[in-house]
ZADO-1210 file (C-alpha; in nm, 4 decimals, padded with zeros to 6 digits):
<atoms>
<atom x="11.1120" y="10.4722" z="12.1358" code="MET" pos="1"/>
<atom x="11.3759" y="10.4106" z="12.4007" code="LEU" pos="2"/>
<atom x="11.5122" y="10.1147" z="12.2059" code="GLY" pos="3"/>
<atom x="11.5642" y="10.3393" z="11.9043" code="ALA" pos="4"/>
<atom x="11.7294" y="10.6130" z="12.1095" code="ILE" pos="5"/>
<atom x="11.9529" y="10.3656" z="12.2930" code="ALA" pos="6"/>
<atom x="12.0648" y="10.2169" z="11.9623" code="GLY" pos="7"/>
<atom x="12.1408" y="10.5630" z="11.8312" code="ASP" pos="8"/>
<atom x="12.3490" y="10.6588" z="12.1344" code="VAL" pos="9"/>
<atom x="12.5362" y="10.3280" z="12.1482" code="ILE" pos="10"/>
<atom x="12.6047" y="10.3283" z="11.7748" code="GLY" pos="11"/>
<atom x="12.7095" y="10.6927" z="11.7526" code="SER" pos="12"/>
<atom x="13.0872" y="10.6530" z="11.8068" code="PRO" pos="13"/>
<atom x="13.1103" y="10.3775" z="11.5465" code="TYR" pos="14"/>
<atom x="12.9665" y="10.5692" z="11.2518" code="GLU" pos="15"/>
<atom x="13.3034" y="10.7385" z="11.1974" code="ARG" pos="16"/>
<atom x="13.5105" y="10.4500" z="11.3311" code="TRP" pos="17"/>
<atom x="13.3249" y="10.1362" z="11.2160" code="PRO" pos="18"/>
<atom x="13.3815" y="09.8024" z="11.3806" code="THR" pos="19"/>
<atom x="13.3285" y="09.4462" z="11.2658" code="LYS" pos="20"/>
<atom x="13.3352" y="09.2975" z="11.6130" code="THR" pos="21"/>
<atom x="13.0565" y="09.2555" z="11.8663" code="ARG" pos="22"/>
<atom x="13.3062" y="09.3130" z="12.1490" code="ASP" pos="23"/>
<atom x="13.2961" y="09.6892" z="12.1979" code="PHE" pos="24"/>
<atom x="13.2069" y="09.9260" z="12.4856" code="PRO" pos="25"/>
<atom x="12.8363" y="10.0021" z="12.4883" code="LEU" pos="26"/>
<atom x="12.8973" y="10.3518" z="12.6260" code="PHE" pos="27"/>
<atom x="13.1927" y="10.5863" z="12.6321" code="SER" pos="28"/>
<atom x="13.2641" y="10.9569" z="12.6464" code="ALA" pos="29"/>
<atom x="13.1937" y="10.9669" z="12.2718" code="ALA" pos="30"/>
<atom x="12.8432" y="10.8181" z="12.3042" code="SER" pos="31"/>
<atom x="12.5795" y="11.0797" z="12.2277" code="CYS" pos="32"/>
<atom x="12.2416" y="11.1272" z="12.0665" code="PHE" pos="33"/>
<atom x="12.2352" y="11.2156" z="11.6973" code="THR" pos="34"/>
<atom x="11.9805" y="11.3213" z="11.4379" code="ASP" pos="35"/>
<atom x="11.8123" y="10.9820" z="11.4784" code="ASN" pos="36"/>
<atom x="11.7038" y="11.0706" z="11.8310" code="THR" pos="37"/>
<atom x="11.6074" y="11.4305" z="11.7565" code="VAL" pos="38"/>
<atom x="11.3902" y="11.3349" z="11.4606" code="MET" pos="39"/>
<atom x="11.2333" y="11.0468" z="11.6546" code="THR" pos="40"/>
<atom x="11.1299" y="11.2960" z="11.9205" code="VAL" pos="41"/>
<atom x="10.9991" y="11.5294" z="11.6498" code="ALA" pos="42"/>
<atom x="10.7714" y="11.2577" z="11.5105" code="ILE" pos="43"/>
<atom x="10.6539" y="11.1695" z="11.8612" code="ALA" pos="44"/>
<atom x="10.5657" y="11.5286" z="11.9420" code="GLU" pos="45"/>
<atom x="10.3824" y="11.5735" z="11.6124" code="ALA" pos="46"/>
<atom x="10.1626" y="11.2743" z="11.6917" code="ILE" pos="47"/>
<atom x="10.1095" y="11.3737" z="12.0556" code="LEU" pos="48"/>
<atom x="10.0089" y="11.7292" z="11.9658" code="ASP" pos="49"/>
<atom x="09.8352" y="11.6611" z="11.6341" code="GLY" pos="50"/>
<atom x="10.0692" y="11.8958" z="11.4476" code="THR" pos="51"/>
<atom x="10.2066" y="11.8461" z="11.0949" code="PRO" pos="52"/>
<atom x="10.5165" y="11.6303" z="11.0713" code="PHE" pos="53"/>
<atom x="10.6911" y="11.8874" z="10.8558" code="VAL" pos="54"/>
<atom x="10.6557" y="12.1565" z="11.1236" code="ASP" pos="55"/>
<atom x="10.7932" y="11.9393" z="11.4031" code="ARG" pos="56"/>
<atom x="11.0875" y="11.8183" z="11.1942" code="LEU" pos="57"/>
<atom x="11.1897" y="12.1745" z="11.1177" code="LYS" pos="58"/>
<atom x="11.1365" y="12.2952" z="11.4748" code="THR" pos="59"/>
<atom x="11.3488" y="12.0210" z="11.6260" code="TRP" pos="60"/>
<atom x="11.6202" y="12.0616" z="11.3659" code="TYR" pos="61"/>
<atom x="11.6576" y="12.4248" z="11.4695" code="LEU" pos="62"/>
<atom x="11.6793" y="12.3218" z="11.8358" code="ARG" pos="63"/>
<atom x="11.9581" y="12.0736" z="11.7667" code="HIS" pos="64"/>
<atom x="12.1148" y="12.1673" z="11.4311" code="PRO" pos="65"/>
<atom x="12.4577" y="12.0075" z="11.4707" code="HIS" pos="66"/>
<atom x="12.3994" y="11.6404" z="11.5470" code="VAL" pos="67"/>
<atom x="12.4888" y="11.4703" z="11.2206" code="GLY" pos="68"/>
<atom x="12.2148" y="11.5433" z="10.9697" code="TYR" pos="69"/>
<atom x="12.2589" y="11.4678" z="10.6035" code="GLY" pos="70"/>
<atom x="12.3387" y="11.7740" z="10.3933" code="LYS" pos="71"/>
<atom x="12.0187" y="11.7630" z="10.1887" code="ILE" pos="72"/>
<atom x="11.7954" y="11.7252" z="10.4936" code="PHE" pos="73"/>
<atom x="11.9789" y="12.0041" z="10.6774" code="ALA" pos="74"/>
<atom x="11.9345" y="12.2402" z="10.3851" code="LYS" pos="75"/>
<atom x="11.5632" y="12.1540" z="10.3662" code="TRP" pos="76"/>
<atom x="11.5064" y="12.1795" z="10.7406" code="ALA" pos="77"/>
<atom x="11.6837" y="12.5139" z="10.7754" code="ALA" pos="78"/>
<atom x="11.4816" y="12.6785" z="10.4960" code="HIS" pos="79"/>
<atom x="11.1675" y="12.8266" z="10.6562" code="PRO" pos="80"/>
<atom x="10.9490" y="12.8181" z="10.3454" code="THR" pos="81"/>
<atom x="11.0655" y="12.4928" z="10.1882" code="ASP" pos="82"/>
<atom x="10.7989" y="12.2360" z="10.2758" code="ARG" pos="83"/>
<atom x="10.8202" y="12.0055" z="09.9758" code="ASP" pos="84"/>
<atom x="10.9820" y="11.6602" z="09.9964" code="PRO" pos="85"/>
<atom x="11.2967" y="11.5924" z="09.7984" code="TYR" pos="86"/>
<atom x="11.2611" y="11.2338" z="09.6719" code="GLN" pos="87"/>
<atom x="11.5086" y="11.0853" z="09.9181" code="SER" pos="88"/>
<atom x="11.5601" y="10.7087" z="09.9061" code="TRP" pos="89"/>
<atom x="11.7646" y="10.7135" z="10.2281" code="GLY" pos="90"/>
<atom x="11.6946" y="10.5599" z="10.5674" code="ASN" pos="91"/>
<atom x="11.5896" y="10.8855" z="10.7361" code="GLY" pos="92"/>
<atom x="11.2194" y="10.8037" z="10.7354" code="GLY" pos="93"/>
<atom x="11.2861" y="10.4664" z="10.8974" code="ALA" pos="94"/>
<atom x="11.5224" y="10.5963" z="11.1654" code="MET" pos="95"/>
<atom x="11.2557" y="10.8267" z="11.3115" code="ARG" pos="96"/>
<atom x="10.9465" y="10.6067" z="11.2758" code="VAL" pos="97"/>
<atom x="10.9377" y="10.4152" z="11.6053" code="SER" pos="98"/>
<atom x="10.6801" y="10.6438" z="11.7759" code="PRO" pos="99"/>
<atom x="10.4303" y="10.5581" z="11.5035" code="VAL" pos="100"/>
<atom x="10.4365" y="10.1903" z="11.5993" code="ALA" pos="101"/>
<atom x="10.3481" y="10.2726" z="11.9600" code="TRP" pos="102"/>
<atom x="10.0893" y="10.5420" z="11.8913" code="ALA" pos="103"/>
<atom x="09.8466" y="10.3155" z="11.7011" code="HIS" pos="104"/>
<atom x="09.6641" y="09.9942" z="11.7835" code="ASP" pos="105"/>
<atom x="09.6305" y="09.8368" z="11.4394" code="ASP" pos="106"/>
<atom x="09.8778" y="09.7568" z="11.1652" code="LEU" pos="107"/>
<atom x="09.6929" y="09.9449" z="10.8901" code="ASP" pos="108"/>
<atom x="09.7099" y="10.2706" z="11.0878" code="SER" pos="109"/>
<atom x="10.0749" y="10.2126" z="11.1662" code="VAL" pos="110"/>
<atom x="10.1640" y="10.1606" z="10.8004" code="LEU" pos="111"/>
<atom x="09.9582" y="10.4558" z="10.6820" code="ARG" pos="112"/>
<atom x="10.1070" y="10.6943" z="10.9377" code="THR" pos="113"/>
<atom x="10.4585" y="10.5614" z="10.8851" code="ALA" pos="114"/>
<atom x="10.4346" y="10.6323" z="10.5147" code="GLY" pos="115"/>
<atom x="10.3021" y="10.9821" z="10.5810" code="ALA" pos="116"/>
<atom x="10.5765" y="11.0580" z="10.8332" code="SER" pos="117"/>
<atom x="10.8442" y="10.9563" z="10.5846" code="ALA" pos="118"/>
<atom x="10.6915" y="11.1223" z="10.2798" code="ALA" pos="119"/>
<atom x="10.7334" y="11.4780" z="10.4084" code="VAL" pos="120"/>
<atom x="11.1009" y="11.4371" z="10.3142" code="THR" pos="121"/>
<atom x="11.1677" y="11.0823" z="10.1929" code="HIS" pos="122"/>
<atom x="10.8964" y="11.0506" z="09.9297" code="ASP" pos="123"/>
<atom x="11.0901" y="10.8147" z="09.7039" code="HIS" pos="124"/>
<atom x="10.9213" y="10.4702" z="09.7085" code="PRO" pos="125"/>
<atom x="11.2289" y="10.3186" z="09.8766" code="ASP" pos="126"/>
<atom x="11.2187" y="10.5778" z="10.1547" code="GLY" pos="127"/>
<atom x="10.8495" y="10.5227" z="10.2204" code="ILE" pos="128"/>
<atom x="10.8836" y="10.1452" z="10.1984" code="GLN" pos="129"/>
<atom x="11.1631" y="10.1460" z="10.4559" code="GLY" pos="130"/>
<atom x="10.9659" y="10.3479" z="10.7083" code="ALA" pos="131"/>
<atom x="10.6574" y="10.1312" z="10.6635" code="GLU" pos="132"/>
<atom x="10.8471" y="09.8050" z="10.7044" code="ILE" pos="133"/>
<atom x="11.0352" y="09.9183" z="11.0143" code="VAL" pos="134"/>
<atom x="10.7178" y="10.0533" z="11.1762" code="ALA" pos="135"/>
<atom x="10.5353" y="09.7319" z="11.0924" code="GLY" pos="136"/>
<atom x="10.8139" y="09.5206" z="11.2405" code="CYS" pos="137"/>
<atom x="10.8090" y="09.7247" z="11.5632" code="ILE" pos="138"/>
<atom x="10.4315" y="09.6978" z="11.5886" code="PHE" pos="139"/>
<atom x="10.4353" y="09.3229" z="11.5331" code="LEU" pos="140"/>
<atom x="10.7195" y="09.2842" z="11.7836" code="ALA" pos="141"/>
<atom x="10.5370" y="09.4724" z="12.0571" code="ARG" pos="142"/>
<atom x="10.2082" y="09.2904" z="11.9977" code="THR" pos="143"/>
<atom x="10.3399" y="08.9370" z="12.0394" code="GLY" pos="144"/>
<atom x="10.4472" y="08.8269" z="11.6918" code="ALA" pos="145"/>
<atom x="10.7219" y="08.5680" z="11.6599" code="THR" pos="146"/>
<atom x="11.0419" y="08.6343" z="11.4709" code="LYS" pos="147"/>
<atom x="10.9117" y="08.4121" z="11.1920" code="ASP" pos="148"/>
<atom x="10.6059" y="08.6392" z="11.1707" code="ASP" pos="149"/>
<atom x="10.8221" y="08.9504" z="11.1570" code="ILE" pos="150"/>
<atom x="11.0522" y="08.8038" z="10.8928" code="ARG" pos="151"/>
<atom x="10.7513" y="08.7002" z="10.6828" code="ALA" pos="152"/>
<atom x="10.6044" y="09.0506" z="10.7096" code="PHE" pos="153"/>
<atom x="10.9273" y="09.2178" z="10.5939" code="ALA" pos="154"/>
<atom x="10.9637" y="08.9700" z="10.3099" code="ARG" pos="155"/>
<atom x="10.6045" y="09.0257" z="10.2056" code="GLY" pos="156"/>
<atom x="10.6655" y="09.3999" z="10.1857" code="ARG" pos="157"/>
<atom x="10.9715" y="09.3590" z="09.9631" code="GLY" pos="158"/>
<atom x="11.2797" y="09.2825" z="10.1767" code="TYR" pos="159"/>
<atom x="11.4187" y="08.9332" z="10.0956" code="PRO" pos="160"/>
<atom x="11.6087" y="08.8823" z="10.4264" code="LEU" pos="161"/>
<atom x="11.7858" y="08.5726" z="10.2991" code="THR" pos="162"/>
<atom x="12.1439" y="08.6324" z="10.4217" code="ALA" pos="163"/>
<atom x="12.2645" y="08.5460" z="10.7705" code="THR" pos="164"/>
<atom x="12.4081" y="08.8116" z="10.9977" code="ILE" pos="165"/>
<atom x="12.7558" y="08.6605" z="10.9495" code="GLU" pos="166"/>
<atom x="12.7234" y="08.6779" z="10.5715" code="GLN" pos="167"/>
<atom x="12.6070" y="09.0393" z="10.5896" code="ILE" pos="168"/>
<atom x="12.8853" y="09.1424" z="10.8266" code="ARG" pos="169"/>
<atom x="13.1480" y="09.0006" z="10.5919" code="ALA" pos="170"/>
<atom x="13.0549" y="09.2317" z="10.3045" code="VAL" pos="171"/>
<atom x="12.8578" y="09.5222" z="10.4513" code="HIS" pos="172"/>
<atom x="12.9912" y="09.8778" z="10.4541" code="SER" pos="173"/>
<atom x="12.8583" y="10.2273" z="10.5149" code="PHE" pos="174"/>
<atom x="12.5330" y="10.2730" z="10.3249" code="ASP" pos="175"/>
<atom x="12.2541" y="10.5216" z="10.3986" code="VAL" pos="176"/>
<atom x="12.0120" y="10.3936" z="10.1354" code="SER" pos="177"/>
<atom x="11.6947" y="10.2321" z="10.2649" code="SER" pos="178"/>
<atom x="11.7371" y="09.9173" z="10.0621" code="ILE" pos="179"/>
<atom x="12.1043" y="09.8850" z="10.1542" code="GLY" pos="180"/>
<atom x="12.0883" y="09.9577" z="10.5279" code="SER" pos="181"/>
<atom x="11.7452" y="09.8609" z="10.6633" code="ILE" pos="182"/>
<atom x="11.7355" y="09.4866" z="10.5793" code="PRO" pos="183"/>
<atom x="12.0698" y="09.4300" z="10.7574" code="PRO" pos="184"/>
<atom x="11.9381" y="09.6199" z="11.0606" code="ALA" pos="185"/>
<atom x="11.6276" y="09.4006" z="11.0712" code="ILE" pos="186"/>
<atom x="11.8451" y="09.0919" z="11.0408" code="GLU" pos="187"/>
<atom x="12.0505" y="09.2171" z="11.3369" code="ALA" pos="188"/>
<atom x="11.7340" y="09.1993" z="11.5448" code="PHE" pos="189"/>
<atom x="11.6246" y="08.8650" z="11.4026" code="LEU" pos="190"/>
<atom x="11.9623" y="08.7097" z="11.4866" code="ALA" pos="191"/>
<atom x="11.9578" y="08.8381" z="11.8446" code="SER" pos="192"/>
<atom x="11.8914" y="08.6641" z="12.1741" code="THR" pos="193"/>
<atom x="11.8155" y="08.9768" z="12.3775" code="ASP" pos="194"/>
<atom x="11.8092" y="09.3558" z="12.3469" code="PHE" pos="195"/>
<atom x="12.1809" y="09.4111" z="12.3923" code="GLU" pos="196"/>
<atom x="12.2597" y="09.1323" z="12.1472" code="ASP" pos="197"/>
<atom x="12.0520" y="09.3069" z="11.8783" code="ALA" pos="198"/>
<atom x="12.2442" y="09.6308" z="11.9273" code="ILE" pos="199"/>
<atom x="12.5803" y="09.4540" z="11.9170" code="ARG" pos="200"/>
<atom x="12.4854" y="09.2763" z="11.5945" code="HIS" pos="201"/>
<atom x="12.3774" y="09.6055" z="11.4325" code="ALA" pos="202"/>
<atom x="12.6889" y="09.7997" z="11.5290" code="VAL" pos="203"/>
<atom x="12.9211" y="09.5148" z="11.4292" code="SER" pos="204"/>
<atom x="12.7989" y="09.5324" z="11.0693" code="LEU" pos="205"/>
<atom x="13.0427" y="09.8197" z="11.0212" code="GLY" pos="206"/>
<atom x="12.7916" y="10.0362" z="10.8389" code="GLY" pos="207"/>
<atom x="12.5669" y="10.3304" z="10.9309" code="ASP" pos="208"/>
<atom x="12.5988" y="10.2149" z="11.2892" code="SER" pos="209"/>
<atom x="12.3872" y="10.4672" z="11.4780" code="ASP" pos="210"/>
<atom x="12.0930" y="10.4378" z="11.2381" code="THR" pos="211"/>
<atom x="12.1119" y="10.0603" z="11.2025" code="GLN" pos="212"/>
<atom x="12.1361" y="10.0170" z="11.5798" code="ALA" pos="213"/>
<atom x="11.8466" y="10.2620" z="11.6150" code="CYS" pos="214"/>
<atom x="11.6302" y="10.0438" z="11.3895" code="ILE" pos="215"/>
<atom x="11.7369" y="09.7132" z="11.5425" code="ALA" pos="216"/>
<atom x="11.6921" y="09.8546" z="11.8926" code="GLY" pos="217"/>
<atom x="11.3444" y="09.9828" z="11.8186" code="ALA" pos="218"/>
<atom x="11.2270" y="09.6377" z="11.7090" code="ILE" pos="219"/>
<atom x="11.4126" y="09.4639" z="11.9914" code="ALA" pos="220"/>
<atom x="11.2516" y="09.6863" z="12.2550" code="GLU" pos="221"/>
<atom x="10.9073" y="09.5776" z="12.1430" code="GLY" pos="222"/>
<atom x="10.9980" y="09.2105" z="12.1120" code="PHE" pos="223"/>
<atom x="11.1914" y="09.1694" z="12.4366" code="TYR" pos="224"/>
<atom x="10.9526" y="09.3786" z="12.6439" code="GLY" pos="225"/>
<atom x="11.1733" y="09.6785" z="12.7149" code="GLY" pos="226"/>
<atom x="11.5290" y="09.8029" z="12.7488" code="VAL" pos="227"/>
<atom x="11.7587" y="09.6752" z="13.0260" code="PRO" pos="228"/>
<atom x="11.7778" y="09.9222" z="13.3134" code="GLU" pos="229"/>
<atom x="12.1527" y="09.9818" z="13.2884" code="ALA" pos="230"/>
<atom x="12.1199" y="10.0739" z="12.9197" code="ILE" pos="231"/>
<atom x="11.8120" y="10.2824" z="12.9919" code="ARG" pos="232"/>
<atom x="11.9923" y="10.4878" z="13.2567" code="GLU" pos="233"/>
<atom x="12.3013" y="10.5464" z="13.0442" code="GLN" pos="234"/>
<atom x="12.0894" y="10.6467" z="12.7453" code="THR" pos="235"/>
<atom x="11.8559" y="10.8877" z="12.9221" code="LEU" pos="236"/>
<atom x="12.1472" y="11.0513" z="13.1009" code="ALA" pos="237"/>
<atom x="12.2754" y="11.1645" z="12.7600" code="ARG" pos="238"/>
<atom x="11.9543" y="11.3377" z="12.6540" code="LEU" pos="239"/>
<atom x="11.8855" y="11.7072" z="12.6941" code="THR" pos="240"/>
<atom x="11.5852" y="11.8162" z="12.8998" code="ASP" pos="241"/>
<atom x="11.3730" y="11.9030" z="12.5972" code="ASP" pos="242"/>
<atom x="11.4245" y="11.5601" z="12.4399" code="LEU" pos="243"/>
<atom x="11.3587" y="11.3859" z="12.7707" code="ARG" pos="244"/>
<atom x="11.0365" y="11.5826" z="12.8234" code="TRP" pos="245"/>
<atom x="10.8824" y="11.4621" z="12.4965" code="VAL" pos="246"/>
<atom x="11.0101" y="11.1092" z="12.5590" code="PHE" pos="247"/>
<atom x="10.8390" y="11.1033" z="12.8995" code="ASP" pos="248"/>
<atom x="10.5144" y="11.2277" z="12.7450" code="ARG" pos="249"/>
<atom x="10.5251" y="10.9558" z="12.4821" code="ALA" pos="250"/>
<atom x="10.5924" y="10.6814" z="12.7363" code="ILE" pos="251"/>
<atom x="10.3041" y="10.8031" z="12.9524" code="ALA" pos="252"/>
<atom x="10.0693" y="10.8202" z="12.6535" code="ALA" pos="253"/>
<atom x="10.1569" y="10.5023" z="12.4654" code="TRP" pos="254"/>
<atom x="10.3770" y="10.2583" z="12.6542" code="VAL" pos="255"/>
<atom x="10.2636" y="10.2620" z="13.0178" code="THR" pos="256"/>
<atom x="09.8898" y="10.2191" z="12.9429" code="PRO" pos="257"/>
<atom x="09.9619" y="09.9154" z="12.7238" code="ARG" pos="258"/>
<atom x="10.2014" y="09.7375" z="12.9552" code="ARG" pos="259"/>
<atom x="10.0583" y="09.4150" z="13.0944" code="ASN" pos="260"/>
<atom x="10.0845" y="09.4388" z="13.4753" code="PRO" pos="261"/>
<atom x="10.1616" y="09.0668" z="13.4926" code="SER" pos="262"/>
<atom x="10.4586" y="09.1019" z="13.2539" code="MET" pos="263"/>
<atom x="10.7982" y="09.2017" z="13.3827" code="THR" pos="264"/>
<atom x="10.9560" y="09.4952" z="13.2057" code="LEU" pos="265"/>
<atom x="11.2104" y="09.2826" z="13.0236" code="PHE" pos="266"/>
<atom x="11.0149" y="08.9603" z="12.9644" code="GLN" pos="267"/>
<atom x="11.0997" y="08.7903" z="12.6332" code="ASN" pos="268"/>
<atom x="10.8483" y="08.6987" z="12.3693" code="ASN" pos="269"/>
<atom x="10.8320" y="08.3366" z="12.2665" code="THR" pos="270"/>
<atom x="11.1760" y="08.2177" z="12.1545" code="MET" pos="271"/>
<atom x="11.0634" y="07.9029" z="11.9774" code="GLU" pos="272"/>
<atom x="11.1838" y="08.0290" z="11.6411" code="ASP" pos="273"/>
<atom x="11.5412" y="08.1015" z="11.7474" code="GLN" pos="274"/>
</atoms>
């Protein structure tokens, strides 16, 4: 989860002012959490408490209603009796799915829950597919898969992933569709050498920077064994108390019990495929 939130915060200033360079400040006065973080926390709390996803999404929207939501989602979330999905093919289901990959211990459960968490709003096949693929990539990353394994999984679920990060950067622009934004975000992780490198690749695509960095960061956190302390501190300092409280609960429930005591917090997975 922290990798997703860190990517969101770092990418937030560059959604309005996109960049095509990897040489940018990680944090500034403009760095803040957005809807990616709030909805990630909503999914985490729903799983922790066993409450319906739809209820938590609406509750957390009302707590933080002005952090960059799409117009259709905002209209849905603000309407107290509207509980039906709206066939979205956007990347909203994928941006919030990282808790699912930590809450379950097998890939089938991860994929099933990821699809369900997306479908309460993003019930178009592209929206569900995106959430499932991102959750699967995070799960594989945190359970020791190589980058070749993760690439093969995404390809097997329908994302070609044939272009290099340089080729993508040359032509990519702002795109909130699942099919247009998620594969480049996954490639940003696959091209990386460490957590920060993944975030810099994602932001430098010049697209939906906070969401793409959120996705790349979520996978990178699992693969590289954590988030560097300096980034962790800067990220958590920008969260409100209510967001931090749910984050701490999730870490205590899902991350800390699974951490291998013999592994340092930021130990890399095998790098043989890089």
